[in-house]
C-alpha positions, -999 to 999 in steps of 0.1 A, spaced: -208 -248 -189 -208 -239 -151 -227 -209 -138 -194 -194 -128 -179 -196 -163 -212 -183 -178 -209 -151 -157 -172 -149 -165 -178 -151 -203 -209 -129 -203 -193 -100 -184 -155 -103 -189 -153 -123 -221 -129 -149 -207 -134 -186 -214 -120 -199 -181 -105 -190 -147 -68 -187 -139 -49 -202 -110 -71 -206 -79 -98 -182 -89 -124 -209 -93 -116 -226 -60 -120 -193 -41 -153 -185 -59 -168 -219 -51 -157 -216 -15 -173 -182 -9 -204 -191 -29 -209 -221 -6 -209 -198 24 -174 -205 38 -151 -179 53 -122 -179 28 -87 -165 26 -71 -162 -9 -34 -156 -13 -27 -144 -48 3 -126 -62 0 -91 -76 -17 -93 -110 -32 -127 -101 -68 -116 -108 -81 -110 -72 -111 -89 -83 -127 -117 -103 -129 -138 -71 -155 -116 -55 -171 -99 -85 -183 -132 -101 -200 -146 -69 -214 -112 -61 -235 -114 -93 -247 -149 -84 -257 -144 -47 -287 -125 -34 -279 -91 -18 -250 -68 -19 -213 -77 -17 -195 -52 6 -159 -47 -4 -135 -31 21 -104 -16 4 -81 13 14 -75 21 -23 -98 50 -33 -83 53 -67 -88 16 -73 -124 16 -61 -133 45 -84 -117 27 -114 -134 -6 -106 -168 10 -101 -164 28 -135 -154 -5 -152 -182 -25 -136 -208 1 -145 -195 0 -181 -203 -37 -181 -238 -31 -168 -231 -42 -133 -246 -22 -104 -216 -10 -84 -210 20 -61 -185 33 -36 -184 51 -3 -152 68 7 -139 98 26 -146 132 11 -180 124 -5 -209 148 1 -233 136 28 -263 134 4 -242 113 -20 -234 88 8 -271 86 18 -282 81 -17 -256 53 -23 -265 35 9 -302 37 2 -296 22 -32 -278 -6 -15 -306 -12 9 -333 -13 -18 -314 -35 -42 -299 -10 -65 -263 -21 -58 -247 -55 -62 -211 -45 -53 -205 -17 -27 -169 -6 -22 -162 10 12 -130 25 26 -122 11 61 -125 46 77 -162 47 67 -170 14 83 -175 27 119 -195 58 109 -230 58 125 -247 63 92 -231 33 76 -238 10 105 -274 21 107 -279 15 69 -260 -18 71 -286 -32 95 -312 -29 67 -290 -43 39 -291 -79 26 -254 -86 25 -243 -116 3 -208 -116 17 -180 -93 28 -147 -90 9 -116 -76 26 -90 -65 1 -54 -60 12 -63 -82 42 -28 -81 56 -36 -46 68 -56 -61 97 -26 -79 111 -4 -61 136 24 -85 124 19 -73 88 42 -47 73 13 -23 66 -10 -26 97 -39 -1 96 -60 2 128 -91 12 108 -92 -24 95 -100 -36 130 -135 -20 126 -144 -48 102 -153 -68 134 -182 -44 140 -195 -51 105 -193 -88 111 -211 -85 144 -240 -69 126 -241 -94 98 -228 -127 114 -242 -149 87 -224 -131 59 -193 -151 50 -159 -133 47 -136 -134 17 -101 -120 26 -76 -114 -2 -39 -104 -1 -8 -106 -22 16 -104 7 14 -125 38 38 -146 59 25 -177 76 22 -158 109 1 -131 91 -21 -157 74 -31 -171 109 -36 -136 123 -59 -125 94 -82 -154 101 -83 -148 138 -89 -110 135 -117 -116 110 -133 -143 131 -132 -172 106 -155 -200 117 -129 -225 104 -95 -222 87 -99 -221 49 -69 -209 29 -63 -211 -8 -28 -204 -19 -14 -195 -53 23 -196 -57 38 -161 -55 64 -171 -81 66 -148 -111 82 -167 -139 85 -137 -162 101 -115 -135 139 -114 -131 151 -103 -97 184 -85 -96 205 -70 -68 232 -47 -81 258 -35 -57 262 1 -66 286 29 -57 269 53 -81 232 47 -81 223 77 -102 246 66 -131 234 30 -127 198 41 -131 207 57 -164 226 26 -175 198 2 -167 172 23 -184 193 26 -215 197 -12 -215 161 -21 -210 134 -4 -230 99 4 -219 80 19 -190 96 20 -156 89 28 -119 118 39 -96 111 38 -59 130 62 -36 127 68 1 121 106 3 100 131 -15 130 153 -23 149 124 -38 121 116 -62 123 151 -76 161 151 -78 162 117 -96 135 127 -121 155 158 -129 187 138 -132 171 113 -156 155 141 -177 189 157 -179 203 125 -193 177 122 -220 152 99 -203 117 113 -198 107 112 -162 83 127 -137 79 123 -99 51 114 -75 47 116 -37 19 121 -11 27 159 -8 16 168 -43 -17 185 -51 -44 159 -62 -47 174 -96 -10 173 -101 -9 136 -90 -36 128 -115 -18 146 -143 15 129 -137 -1 95 -133 -21 99 -165 10 111 -184 29 80 -173 1 56 -179 -5 69 -214 33 66 -222 39 103 -226 64 100 -198 86 69 -196 97 68 -159 78 75 -127 101 82 -98 80 78 -66 78 71 -29 58 41 -18 27 64 -20 25 54 -57 14 21 -71 -14 7 -50 -42 1 -74 -23 13 -105 -30 -12 -133 -4 -6 -160 6 -41 -173 36 -31 -195 60 -19 -168 93 -34 -179 115 -24 -149 109 -16 -112 141 -2 -96 146 5 -59 173 31 -53 167 28 -15 162 -5 2 127 -11 16 124 -22 52 106 -55 46 104 -82 20 67 -77 19 70 -41 8 97 -50 -17 78 -80 -32 46 -59 -37 64 -30 -52 86 -51 -74 56 -71 -85 42 -41 -104 66 -50 -132 56 -74 -160 19 -78 -152 14 -85 -189 33 -117 -186 62 -106 -207 99 -104 -195 105 -78 -168 131 -68 -142 130 -59 -105 163 -43 -96 175 -34 -61 205 -10 -60 223 -17 -28 256 -7 -11 272 -8 23 254 23 35 220 8 30 225 -17 58 234 12 82 203 32 70 180 2 75 192 -3 111 188 34 118 151 30 108 146 7 138 155 35 162 134 59 142 104 36 140 106 26 177 120 55 197 126 49 234 94 48 256 106 79 276 108 98 243 73 87 234 60 100 268 78 133 262 62 137 228 28 131 245 34 158 271 47 182 244 17 175 223 -6 185 252 14 218 256 11 224 218 -27 220 220 -29 237 254 -45 205 268 -47 202 306 -45 169 325 -80 153 327 -93 172 297 -95 167 259 -113 133 254 -128 133 219 -112 166 209 -98 168 174 -69 190 163 -51 198 131 -15 189 136 13 209 119 42 185 125 69 209 113 57 237 136 55 212 165 90 200 159 104 235 156 87 245 189 98 215 209 131 206 192 120 172 178 126 155 145 95 147 123 103 110 117 106 101 154 75 122 162 55 105 135 66 71 149 58 81 185 23 92 176 16 59 158 27 40 189 5 62 211 -23 54 187 -17 16 191 -16 21 228 -51 38 227 -43 73 237 -48 92 204 -60 86 169 -35 99 144 -46 104 108 -17 114 86 -36 114 54 -72 127 59 -89 130 25 -105 165 29 -123 174 -2 -120 208 -19 -145 235 -7 -159 265 -24 -187 292 -23 -197 317 -48 -189 353 -40 -214 367 -65 -252 363 -64 -267 338 -88 -282 365 -111 -248 382 -114 -232 350 -129 -251 355 -161 -238 391 -165 -202 381 -165 -180 390 -194 -148 376 -208 -155 341 -193 -138 313 -211 -156 282 -223 -139 261 -196 -151 286 -169 -187 284 -182 -186 246 -182 -173 244 -147 -198 270 -133 -227 251 -150 -215 218 -136 -212 232 -101 -248 246 -103 -261 213 -115 -243 192 -89 -245 212 -57 -269 234 -38 -262 260 -12 -230 273 -29 -242 309 -26 -249 308 11 -220 287 25 -189 267 17 -197 233 3 -174 203 -2 -171 193 -39 -156 163 -57 -134 177 -85 -136 144 -104 -175 146 -104 -173 182 -117 -148 171 -144 -172 143 -155 -202 166 -156 -182 193 -175 -165 169 -199 -131 180 -188 -102 163 -170 -94 168 -134 -64 191 -140 -84 214 -162 -111 217 -136 -85 224 -109 -69 252 -130 -103 266 -140 -114 268 -103 -82 286 -94 -88 311 -122 -124 317 -111 -111 322 -75 -85 347 -88 -113 366 -106 -133 368 -73 -162 349 -88 -159 323 -62 -136 313 -34 -120 279 -40 -101 261 -12 -82 232 -27 -80 198 -11 -54 196 16 -41 168 37 -31 182 71 -26 154 98 -52 152 125 -48 142 161 -78 131 182 -76 124 219 -94 90 225 -93 95 263 -86 122 288 -51 136 287 -29 120 313 6 128 326 32 113 303 49 94 331 16 75 337 13 62 301 12 24 298 29 11 266 24 -26 267 47 -53 253 23 -62 225 22 -25 215 60 -19 216 84 -48 222 67 -75 202 61 -52 172 97 -40 174 110 -75 175 89 -83 144 102 -52 126 138 -61 134 133 -95 119 119 -79 87 148 -56 85 172 -86 89 154 -105 62 157 -76 38 194 -73 45 198 -111 40 180 -108 6 203 -80 -5 235 -96 6 230 -133 0 245 -138 -35 245 -176 -33 208 -185 -32 184 -177 -60 166 -144 -54 132 -158 -62 137 -187 -38 147 -163 -10 115 -143 -14 93 -174 -18 107 -190 13 100 -159 33 63 -163 24 63 -199 34 69 -216 0 96 -242 7 94 -265 -23 107 -241 -49 133 -244 -76 159 -219 -88 144 -194 -112 173 -195 -137 170 -158 -145 180 -137 -114 215 -123 -109 224 -153 -88 212 -179 -113 222 -163 -146 256 -173 -159 264 -136 -167 295 -138 -146 325 -159 -152 324 -193 -135 337 -191 -100 359 -216 -82 346 -248 -66 349 -229 -33 319 -208 -44 298 -240 -47 307 -248 -11 298 -212 -1 264 -216 -18 258 -250 0 266 -235 34 243 -205 29 216 -229 17 219 -249 49 216 -217 70 188 -202 51 162 -213 77 179 -189 101 183 -216 128 216 -225 146 234 -254 130 262 -274 146 295 -275 128 292 -312 124 263 -307 101 288 -295 75 297 -331 69 262 -337 55 270 -314 26 293 -342 13 320 -319 0 358 -318 4 368 -305 38 393 -280 24 366 -264 2 342 -262 31 369 -247 54 378 -221 28 342 -212 21 334 -209 58 364 -186 64 353 -164 35 317 -162 48 329 -153 83 353 -127 71 326 -111 49 303 -111 80 276 -132 63 280 -161 87 285 -159 125 303 -186 145 289 -190 181 311 -217 198 303 -249 179 273 -234 161 268 -215 128 241 -190 120 235 -163 94 248 -130 106 226 -99 108 
């Protein structure tokens, strides 16, 4: 038995690897920079956890998913594997202890959020670590051509500069050919080395349902297909409304979005994972790192703005390998809404400059001042004062960030803070304290010092673990203690932060280059167009459409999507001609009319099919050429 299988069996109990796991493990273990493309649920974590146990030193894992890193650390420690994590919100002494353990051999796998990579403390400690290799999870986040580009990922280059001999393992479940090349360039691969696993999900049936009543269709689908479900909606308000609608129709549901309190998020997520609530209605803030294998349906009531986002979210269905459904509810208004997102995501440059000037007025920032200054940013107050809309302001600030003028953190993970209002001796004289309050006070005193003299950051999950309670109980208990004036508790809050990375300039002098604006806008327009094509093309297998987008050309019809399934009555032979024409145009190139002859079908059928496609605005005729319409 190979050393890899021995580790796999010893720690995970599996007899052998799946898919391309072994090839990736052998490549990174031999010291090669490696990129692994694996679908959601393909077993990415095994590919770095196994070689991490075989190689000398610590494996540094960069991932943006704090919930996932906490879960994986807990699972690895339960197996006797030395694993730790560094992420925003940890107390300083906890970070120092964890990094020291990594330096002195007490950690084999160290998870790090991308925001922590550039911190001076981490970089100093990294110099003294023996690093076996660096794993970059969700690697598409480093590519500006990816759908989920995160500037913090670019800091990985600093880590590589400090540890040039440590190979890189990049992992992603969503990457077009262009993004695959960009990932390797940004991470400084010494040579191209890509292992691909087909993104095909044989147990997942993709369905696009044209719907004029999405709320009622949701109820109908959930009554037809049993089991756990995720419903994705575009706005926070809509998640709440849909959850109430489903509950009113006898289907247990809750909702989730980024604006909820952390304890509330944990409670709703736990209820759903445990099966106490059947349906989770959520924005795209939900799902990353959530490992619930028995989700039977993922339904989108609003159309995502890229096939990458749709593929990843839909892929959360059926991870147990059993039959599951990914349903997109679509109607004519969705196309209009998608195209409106282009203007919202890329407002005019003059508008961006105006937002920059208004921001300076908002913070009272004079020209030539402000470099390095950090400001909490109340976007609603700003929009009210300067008559802007939040969506466009958010987009303008992200473009200003890419242009290098500001850093804009929309989701800072500020931990809860508290301090005791009583002296230590007075705590023991308290009467009428509940058992929960006593446990929480005791846990706080054991975990943190200085709580009587100043506010200290606390980790509610650490308090919960120490007290033997769940996070929601700890949160409610701290609120109760604060109400009783025993301590002052300031819950976690996520207020956006703006930092000036250079001195404030006059807006008219801002330079917004093509690679920051026009190129990225063109890429976004293409993703929108590809998503519209997917939703409106009812002639080509849904699975094939998605796989082709990700560069898989030699694919077969899935036989189970709404296009393939014979759930509708047989259509006329003209439909066959329609399908063949759309198949020919699926590469999105211009095709001369004479190429229709190569389809070897009767001319009258081709003429009728072409006329139908043109009238339905699926195909555009440009002189003697044909191409898919936007």
